[in-house]
C-alpha positions in Angstrom: -11.7 -92.0 36.7 -14.1 -94.9 37.4 -15.5 -95.4 40.8 -14.7 -99.1 40.7 -12.3 -101.2 38.7 -11.4 -104.9 38.1 -8.2 -106.1 36.4 -8.3 -109.5 34.7 -4.8 -111.0 34.8 -3.0 -112.1 31.7 -4.0 -115.5 30.4 -7.0 -116.0 32.7 -10.7 -116.4 32.0 -13.4 -114.5 34.0 -17.2 -114.5 34.0 -18.8 -111.5 35.7 -22.5 -111.0 36.3 -23.4 -107.6 37.8 -26.4 -108.4 39.9 -27.0 -104.7 40.9 -25.1 -102.4 38.5 -26.9 -99.3 39.8 -24.8 -99.5 43.0 -21.6 -99.0 41.0 -22.3 -96.2 38.5 -18.8 -96.1 37.1 -16.9 -99.4 36.5 -13.7 -100.0 34.6 -12.6 -103.5 33.4 -8.9 -103.7 32.6 -8.1 -106.8 30.5 -4.5 -108.0 30.4 -2.7 -110.0 27.6 -4.4 -113.2 26.5 -7.3 -112.8 29.0 -10.9 -113.8 28.1 -13.7 -112.1 29.9 -17.5 -112.2 29.7 -19.6 -109.5 31.5 -23.4 -109.6 31.9 -25.1 -106.4 32.9 -28.9 -106.4 33.7 -30.6 -103.0 34.4 -34.1 -102.8 35.7 -34.8 -99.3 37.0 -33.8 -95.7 36.8 -30.0 -95.5 36.6 -27.0 -93.9 35.0 -24.1 -96.3 34.6 -20.8 -96.2 32.7 -18.8 -99.3 31.8 -15.3 -99.0 30.3 -13.7 -102.1 28.8 -10.0 -101.5 28.5 -8.2 -104.1 26.3 -4.7 -103.3 27.6 -2.7 -106.4 26.6 -2.1 -108.2 23.3 -4.7 -110.9 22.5 -7.2 -109.8 25.2 -10.9 -110.7 24.5 -14.1 -109.4 26.1 -17.8 -110.1 25.5 -20.3 -107.8 27.2 -24.0 -108.6 27.2 -26.3 -105.9 28.5 -30.0 -105.7 29.0 -32.4 -103.0 30.3 -36.0 -103.7 31.1 -37.8 -100.4 32.0 -41.4 -99.4 32.7 -43.5 -96.6 34.1 -41.4 -93.5 34.2 -38.0 -95.2 34.5 -35.1 -93.5 32.8 -31.7 -95.0 32.2 -28.5 -93.5 30.8 -26.1 -96.2 29.7 -22.5 -95.3 28.6 -20.1 -97.9 27.3 -16.5 -97.7 26.0 -14.6 -100.4 24.2 -11.0 -99.1 24.3 -8.4 -101.1 22.4 -4.9 -100.1 23.5 -3.1 -103.2 22.4 -2.8 -105.2 19.1 -4.8 -108.4 18.3 -7.6 -107.6 20.7 -11.3 -108.4 20.3 -14.4 -106.9 21.9 -18.0 -107.9 21.4 -20.7 -105.8 23.0 -24.5 -106.3 22.6 -26.9 -104.2 24.6 -30.6 -104.6 24.3 -33.6 -102.9 26.0 -37.3 -103.6 26.5 -39.3 -100.4 27.3 -43.0 -99.9 28.3 -45.0 -97.1 29.8 -43.3 -93.7 29.5 -39.8 -95.1 30.2 -36.7 -93.6 28.5 -33.4 -95.0 27.6 -30.3 -93.2 26.3 -27.5 -95.4 25.2 -24.1 -94.1 23.9 -21.5 -96.6 23.0 -18.0 -95.7 22.0 -15.2 -97.7 20.3 -11.7 -96.3 20.6 -8.7 -97.9 18.8 -5.3 -96.6 19.7 -2.5 -96.2 17.1 -0.7 -99.4 18.4 -3.9 -101.5 18.4 -3.5 -103.1 15.0 -5.7 -106.1 14.1 -8.4 -104.9 16.5 -11.8 -106.6 16.0 -14.5 -104.6 17.7 -18.3 -105.2 17.5 -21.1 -103.2 19.1 -24.9 -103.7 18.7 -27.8 -102.0 20.4 -31.4 -103.4 19.8 -34.5 -101.9 21.4 -38.1 -103.1 21.7 -40.8 -100.6 22.5 -44.0 -102.0 24.1 -45.9 -98.7 24.3 -46.2 -95.5 22.4 -44.9 -93.5 25.3 -41.6 -95.3 25.5 -38.5 -93.7 23.9 -34.9 -94.7 23.0 -32.0 -92.6 21.9 -29.0 -94.5 20.6 -25.6 -92.7 20.0 -22.7 -94.9 18.7 -19.3 -93.3 18.3 -16.1 -94.5 16.7 -12.5 -93.2 17.0 -10.0 -95.3 15.0 -6.4 -94.3 15.0 -4.9 -97.6 13.7 -4.7 -99.4 10.4 -5.7 -103.0 9.7 -8.7 -103.1 12.0 -12.3 -104.2 11.8 -14.9 -102.2 13.7 -18.7 -102.7 13.3 -21.6 -101.1 15.0 -25.4 -100.9 14.6 -28.6 -99.9 16.3 -32.3 -100.7 15.9 -35.5 -99.5 17.5 -38.7 -101.5 16.8 -42.3 -101.8 18.1 -44.2 -105.1 18.7 -44.7 -106.8 15.3 -48.5 -106.7 14.7 -48.4 -109.9 12.7 -46.8 -111.7 15.7 -49.4 -110.2 18.0 -52.2 -111.2 15.7 -50.9 -114.8 15.4 -50.8 -115.2 19.2 -54.2 -113.6 20.0 -56.0 -115.7 17.3 -54.8 -118.7 19.3 -56.6 -117.6 22.4 -53.7 -115.7 24.1 -54.7 -112.4 25.6 -53.1 -109.3 24.1 -51.1 -108.5 27.4 -49.8 -112.1 27.6 -49.0 -112.1 23.9 -46.9 -108.9 24.3 -45.1 -110.5 27.3 -44.3 -113.6 25.2 -42.9 -111.4 22.4 -40.7 -109.5 24.9 -39.4 -112.8 26.4 -38.5 -114.1 23.0 -36.6 -110.9 22.2 -34.7 -111.2 25.5 -34.1 -115.0 25.0 -32.3 -114.3 21.7 -29.9 -112.0 23.5 -29.3 -114.3 26.5 -28.6 -117.2 24.2 -25.2 -115.6 23.6 -24.3 -116.5 27.2 -22.5 -119.8 26.9 -22.7 -120.8 30.6 -26.1 -122.5 31.0 -26.3 -121.8 34.8 -25.6 -118.1 34.4 -28.0 -117.9 31.5 -30.8 -119.4 33.6 -30.0 -117.1 36.5 -30.3 -114.0 34.3 -33.5 -115.4 32.7 -35.0 -115.8 36.2 -34.1 -112.2 37.0 -35.6 -110.8 33.8 -38.8 -112.9 34.1 -39.5 -111.1 37.4 -39.2 -107.7 35.6 -41.8 -108.5 32.8 
């Protein structure tokens, strides 16, 4: 049972930015028929959070954009569940991380499709950028599909700073530390470009700029 919950009524549109998700470790979003919800989750310190996206009504749609920026000895455990209980529902989840120092991230993302949830379209992506040799990421996707005529896609990547990018920037007079920061900002900007509301996008950009 989640500590907190929010129901998005049928036929409505909702945009949620979780400014301090660590204060609500367990949160469930229940999405009724025909609703359209966008959720933005920035994480910047040691935390364990669980987010459940329950698509309970026909035609519900949810987009979830998550970002963790960790450093030092920060450690985050992120759990997400995209649960499709109704037909013709769509979920899109993209969770990225930027890690430096000896920080650690464990991400496990589940997609569940109930027998009645025909024509489900579920997407999950986890991309991680490591800025130091001591940083570490574990990504654990899981699928449970009990319906026919569905489309479910997931993927995960872990990468270090591209040495060619770093070389290009440093040969133009940019210090190595500044070059790494620019590369990290570019990685984050690509994710945040998926937020359609320009004001919200700038707000989240301002938050993440303070973390780097």
